[in-house]
VOLUM-711072 format. One record per residue (C-alpha): x, y, z. Coordinates in steps of 0.05 Angstrom, whole numbers, padded with zeros to 5 digits, always signed. Each point is the difference from the previous one (the first is absolute). Example, Ala and Ser with C-alpha at 12.3 -4.5 7.8 and 13.67 -1.06 7.14 Angstrom:
+00246-00090+00156/+00027+00069-00013/
***
This chain:
+00087+00173+00199/+00020+00011+00078/-00064+00042+00005/-00044-00069-00018/+00042-00044+00054/-00009+00058+00058/-00080+00002+00009/-00032-00015-00063/-00033-00061+00036/-00048+00024+00052/-00063-00044+00022/-00070+00049-00001/-00024-00054+00048/+00061+00005+00046/+00059-00055+00007/-00030-00070+00001/+00038-00044+00046/+00019-00072-00009/+00005-00057+00038/+00077-00005-00004/+00025+00045+00057/-00042+00053-00016/+00029+00018-00065/-00045+00048-00039/-00024-00010-00070/+00041+00058-00019/+00061-00018+00033/+00000-00067-00043/-00021+00032-00057/+00059+00050-00002/+00048-00051+00024/-00015-00039-00067/-00009+00066-00049/+00058+00037+00020/+00050-00047-00026/-00044-00004-00075/-00005+00072-00003/+00061+00021-00034/+00001-00057-00050/-00071+00008-00020/+00014+00073-00010/+00049-00025-00048/-00043-00044-00037/-00055+00045-00002/+00055+00049-00030/+00022-00057-00059/-00077-00016-00011/-00032+00072-00006/+00069+00040-00016/-00005+00055+00031/+00018+00018+00080/-00065+00041+00016/-00040-00049-00025/+00035-00060+00035/+00000+00041+00068/-00078+00008-00013/-00004-00076-00013/+00041-00023+00062/-00044+00040+00036/-00069-00023-00024/+00031-00073+00001/+00018+00006+00083/-00071+00027+00006/-00034-00054-00036/+00043-00049+00040/-00012+00033+00060/-00068-00008-00011/-00008-00075-00030/+00051-00022+00057/-00059-00048+00023/+00011-00037-00062/+00081-00012+00014/-00006-00076+00019/+00077-00003+00011/+00050+00051+00022/+00056-00036-00039/-00046+00008-00065/+00004+00078+00012/+00045+00021-00059/-00037-00046-00058/-00070+00039+00027/+00025+00062+00011/+00030-00002-00069/-00063-00024-00035/-00032+00067+00035/+00051+00042-00024/+00002-00032-00075/-00085+00014+00007/+00013+00062+00020/+00044+00017-00057/-00045-00035-00054/-00052+00041+00020/+00049+00067-00003/+00020-00021-00074/-00072-00015-00020/-00019+00067+00018/+00056+00030-00039/-00046-00015-00060/-00062+00028+00018/+00030+00068+00032/+00020+00047-00042/+00027+00067+00015/-00031+00066-00029/+00046+00062-00002/-00046+00051+00035/+00051+00057-00008/+00024-00012-00068/+00077-00013+00021/+00021-00067+00031/+00024-00014+00069/+00078-00001-00003/+00014-00073+00024/+00026-00009+00066/+00072-00023-00010/+00037-00058+00050/-00041-00057-00011/+00040-00050+00020/-00036-00055-00029/-00005+00044-00071/+00068+00014+00001/+00029-00077+00016/-00047-00025-00057/+00029+00049-00052/+00072-00021+00023/-00009-00066+00007/-00010-00035-00077/-00030-00061+00030/-00060+00039+00030/-00006+00048-00060/-00010-00062-00043/-00056-00004+00047/-00037+00056-00028/-00057-00008-00042/-00008-00062+00032/-00077-00031+00021/-00008+00013+00071/-00024-00072+00008/+00076-00026-00028/+00038+00058+00039/-00031-00029+00064/+00022-00072-00015/+00069+00026-00025/+00005+00048+00061/-00013-00057+00052/+00033-00060-00040/+00071+00043-00012/+00002+00050+00058/-00045-00036+00059/+00040-00063-00021/-00064-00046+00003/-00013-00062-00037/-00054+00003-00045/-00051-00042+00046/+00011+00053+00061/-00012+00056-00057/-00068-00032-00022/-00024-00013+00075/+00019+00077+00008/-00036+00026-00053/-00063-00048-00005/+00027-00036-00069/+00004-00059-00029/+00071-00026-00013/-00008-00002-00076/-00027+00073+00008/+00065+00014+00039/+00041-00033-00052/-00030+00031-00063/+00005+00075+00035/+00079-00022+00022/+00011-00017-00090/-00034+00059-00012/+00039+00041+00045/+00067-00025-00024/-00013+00005-00076/-00027+00076+00017/+00065+00013+00034/+00038-00044-00051/-00031+00048-00062/+00005+00065+00037/+00076-00018+00013/+00009-00017-00077/-00032+00070-00012/+00050+00029+00053/+00055-00028-00033/-00013+00016-00077/-00017+00074+00027/+00078+00004+00029/+00028-00033-00060/-00032+00042-00056/
***
């Protein structure tokens, strides 16, 4: 994540100066973004379940945010604005997972890299483990509600969903987790 914060935001046109004391747009953006990167990376990791993909998604969201900086009306709303961009990037990646098929060209699968902190954390944590197999749409709402501690109306605003849709996805996610926990408990007993 350090590589993202150091030098990932470069303008091809050169720094644009603001009316406030000669501060560049890049400097303002960097000041806003640097405090959000770790949190955004963790959020992407919980949504995607993979550290490498979370890094890529966070960097892509950062670049999209830089490109769309002019659409940020109030710097105080940076977190919500950036979250929406990040969640949309994660949604795109989740959609692509279903369309992309990897075909083994050599006849033997590549050894899977170990040491993925999100994968290991999800495997160890019973609650996050219960989210396996959950629809991506429900997973987004569950993570934003329970991990990011956002109220339902904020989740709706960040995902561009009606409040009723957020509530139904949260309910479906809870039911999935409840059923998963019950299956897990039955497996331990038997």
